[in-house]
C-alpha positions in Angstrom: 87.2 119.6 123.4 89.1 116.2 123.6 89.2 114.3 126.9 92.6 112.8 127.7 92.8 110.0 130.4 96.2 111.4 131.6 99.1 109.0 132.6 102.8 109.1 132.6 105.2 110.3 129.9 108.6 111.6 129.5 108.7 115.4 129.2 111.4 117.5 127.7 114.2 116.8 125.3 118.0 116.5 125.3 118.7 115.5 121.9 120.8 117.5 119.1 117.8 119.6 118.4 117.3 120.9 121.8 117.8 124.6 122.8 119.5 124.1 126.2 118.9 127.9 127.2 115.3 127.4 126.8 115.1 124.7 129.4 113.9 121.9 127.1 115.8 119.4 129.5 116.4 117.2 131.4 113.9 114.6 130.2 111.8 113.8 133.3 108.9 111.6 134.2 105.7 113.3 134.5 102.2 111.9 135.6 99.1 113.7 134.8 95.5 113.5 135.9 92.8 113.3 133.2 92.0 116.6 131.6 90.3 118.1 128.5 91.8 120.3 125.9 90.5 122.1 122.9 91.0 120.3 119.5 92.4 123.4 117.9 93.4 126.9 118.8 90.8 129.5 119.7 89.6 131.1 116.4 89.0 134.6 115.3 85.2 133.9 115.2 85.3 132.4 118.8 87.3 135.5 120.1 84.8 137.8 118.4 81.9 136.1 120.2 83.7 136.6 123.5 84.3 140.3 122.9 80.8 140.9 121.6 79.2 139.4 124.8 81.7 141.0 127.3 83.1 144.2 125.7 86.6 143.0 126.4 89.5 145.1 125.4 92.8 143.4 124.7 96.3 144.6 125.7 97.2 145.5 122.2 94.0 147.7 122.0 94.8 149.4 125.2 98.4 150.0 124.3 97.6 151.0 120.8 99.9 148.7 119.0 101.4 145.2 118.6 104.2 143.4 116.8 103.7 142.4 113.0 106.1 140.6 110.8 107.5 143.1 108.4 106.9 141.1 105.4 103.2 141.5 105.8 103.4 145.3 105.8 103.0 148.0 103.2 106.4 149.8 102.5 105.3 153.1 104.3 104.5 151.0 107.4 107.8 149.2 107.2 109.5 152.7 107.1 107.7 154.3 109.9 107.0 151.4 112.4 109.9 150.8 114.9 111.8 147.3 115.0 113.0 145.9 118.2 116.7 145.5 118.5 118.0 142.3 117.2 114.9 141.1 115.3 114.2 143.6 112.3 111.7 141.4 110.9 109.2 142.6 113.5 107.6 146.0 113.6 105.6 147.6 116.2 102.7 148.7 114.3 100.2 151.3 115.6 96.6 149.9 115.3 97.6 146.3 115.0 95.0 144.2 116.9 93.2 140.9 116.7 90.7 142.8 114.6 93.4 144.2 112.4 96.3 141.6 112.3 98.4 143.8 109.9 97.2 147.2 111.4 94.8 149.7 109.9 93.2 148.5 106.7 93.5 144.9 107.5 91.0 142.6 108.8 89.7 139.0 109.6 86.7 138.8 107.3 88.2 135.8 105.4 89.9 134.4 108.5 87.0 133.5 110.8 88.6 130.0 111.2 92.1 131.1 111.7 93.6 131.4 115.3 93.1 134.7 116.9 96.5 136.5 117.2 97.7 139.7 118.9 96.3 138.3 122.2 98.4 138.5 125.5 98.4 135.8 128.1 96.1 138.0 130.2 93.6 138.1 127.3 93.9 134.4 126.8 93.0 133.8 130.5 90.1 136.1 130.4 88.7 134.4 127.3 89.3 131.0 129.1 87.4 132.0 132.3 84.6 133.4 130.2 84.3 130.0 128.4 84.4 128.1 131.7 87.8 126.8 131.0 91.5 127.6 131.7 95.0 127.6 130.0 96.5 124.2 130.0 99.6 123.6 132.1 102.8 123.3 130.2 102.9 119.6 131.1 99.2 119.1 129.8 100.1 120.8 126.7 103.2 118.8 125.8 101.5 115.4 126.9 98.6 116.4 124.4 101.1 117.5 121.6 102.9 114.2 121.8 99.8 112.2 121.0 101.0 109.3 123.0 104.3 109.0 121.1 107.4 108.6 123.5 110.0 111.3 122.8 109.2 111.8 119.2 110.2 115.1 117.7 106.9 116.2 116.3 103.2 115.2 117.0 103.3 112.7 114.3 106.8 111.2 114.5 110.4 112.0 113.9 110.2 112.9 110.2 109.3 116.5 109.4 107.6 115.8 106.0 106.6 112.2 105.9 106.2 111.1 102.2 107.1 114.6 101.3 104.0 116.1 102.7 103.9 119.1 105.1 102.2 118.3 108.4 102.4 121.8 110.0 102.6 125.5 109.1 106.2 126.9 109.4 108.5 128.9 107.2 110.1 127.3 104.0 112.7 129.2 102.0 115.3 131.6 103.5 114.1 133.5 106.6 113.3 136.3 106.7 113.6 137.3 103.1 111.8 134.4 101.0 109.0 132.3 102.2 108.1 129.8 99.4 105.0 128.8 101.5 105.3 125.2 100.3 103.1 124.2 103.1 100.2 126.4 101.7 100.3 129.2 103.8 102.5 132.2 104.1 100.8 133.5 107.4 98.3 131.8 109.6 96.3 128.7 108.4 92.9 127.7 109.4 93.0 126.0 112.9 92.2 122.6 111.5 94.5 122.5 108.7 96.7 119.4 108.3 96.0 116.1 109.9 95.5 115.9 113.6 97.6 114.0 115.9 96.8 110.6 117.4 94.7 112.4 120.1 92.7 114.2 117.5 94.3 117.6 118.1 95.2 120.1 115.3 98.3 122.1 114.7 100.0 121.5 118.1 103.2 122.7 116.3 103.5 125.4 113.8 100.8 128.0 112.8 100.7 130.2 116.1 102.7 130.0 119.5 100.2 128.9 122.2 100.3 130.4 125.6 100.1 128.0 128.5 99.3 128.6 132.3 102.9 128.2 133.7 105.4 131.0 134.6 108.7 130.3 132.7 111.8 128.9 134.2 114.8 127.2 132.4 115.7 125.0 135.4 113.8 121.9 135.9 113.9 119.0 138.6 114.7 115.8 137.0 112.7 113.9 139.6 109.3 112.5 138.7 106.6 114.9 139.1 102.7 114.6 139.4 100.4 117.3 137.9 103.2 120.1 137.7 102.1 123.8 137.5 105.3 125.5 137.0 107.2 127.9 139.3 105.4 130.0 141.9 107.0 133.1 141.1 108.4 134.9 137.9 107.2 137.3 135.5 107.4 135.7 132.0 104.9 133.0 130.9 105.6 130.0 128.6 104.6 129.6 125.0 104.6 126.4 123.2 104.5 125.0 119.6 106.2 127.5 117.3 104.5 129.5 114.6 104.4 130.0 110.8 107.5 132.3 111.3 109.8 129.2 112.6 112.7 128.2 110.5 115.5 125.9 111.1 118.0 128.5 110.5 117.0 130.7 113.5 114.1 129.0 115.4 113.6 125.2 115.3 111.0 125.4 118.0 108.3 123.7 116.0 108.8 120.7 118.0 106.8 119.2 120.9 109.5 119.7 123.4 110.4 123.3 122.2 109.4 126.2 124.5 109.9 130.0 124.8 108.4 132.8 127.1 107.2 136.3 126.9 105.8 138.8 129.5 102.0 138.3 130.1 101.0 141.8 128.6 102.9 141.0 125.3 101.2 140.2 122.0 102.1 139.6 118.4 100.8 138.4 114.9 102.0 134.8 115.6 100.8 134.0 119.1 97.4 132.6 120.1 96.1 130.0 122.4 93.9 126.9 123.1 92.0 126.1 126.4 91.9 123.3 128.7 89.7 122.1 131.7 89.6 119.5 134.3 88.1 116.2 133.3 
């Protein structure tokens, strides 16, 4: 883990890339106490150790299925697995779990250092508690992702590919049909791929969405706040950072201020988490 001293920063975004309906703005002043945060997302190997010791069963395992990107599936899976309305690139695949990310017949043998996926917010919280940690607050996550930069778009600055080099794992090409994988990874990448930000944190945008502790709201007070924890009520939980499926044509959420949400029992092949702790 990396220990961050806390301090005051400007949270949120109101520029031309912002998604107002996501509640990215207004930009507001937030002060945080010191905290610690994992330098990278929890890996398959780390989650496997947790399951081996505790016998934990994830939500996807209990439900019997989870969402997988259709481009990773065999033709017969695409034909038989249902697609949610409005997002035909997803399929609800029977048997898709953290152990079998693309369903039966797939595995994580060569992905020990990749982020664990198909974990719900509840699953992430259980792992964090076992590890003696917790999920970061949304404010802690954004403070950490910014790496000390004020209102920069990405963890490294405002240019997506400085000197023509990819600094994160997102979609290149034409979504959802063509992924040229110019960044080197058509799916998940190792958790320490690419250069870390100035705080020594890897893959704070791209690769996988990361659950944080807060409940979701799209309405924020513009007044300064200290150690905010999000609303006290609400069903959906916040996810931050975007994933390998993000593309500017439909989801430019591979930015430090971008956010979305899902229900705490939901899981998919592009969502993981990292842990935090009090300093």
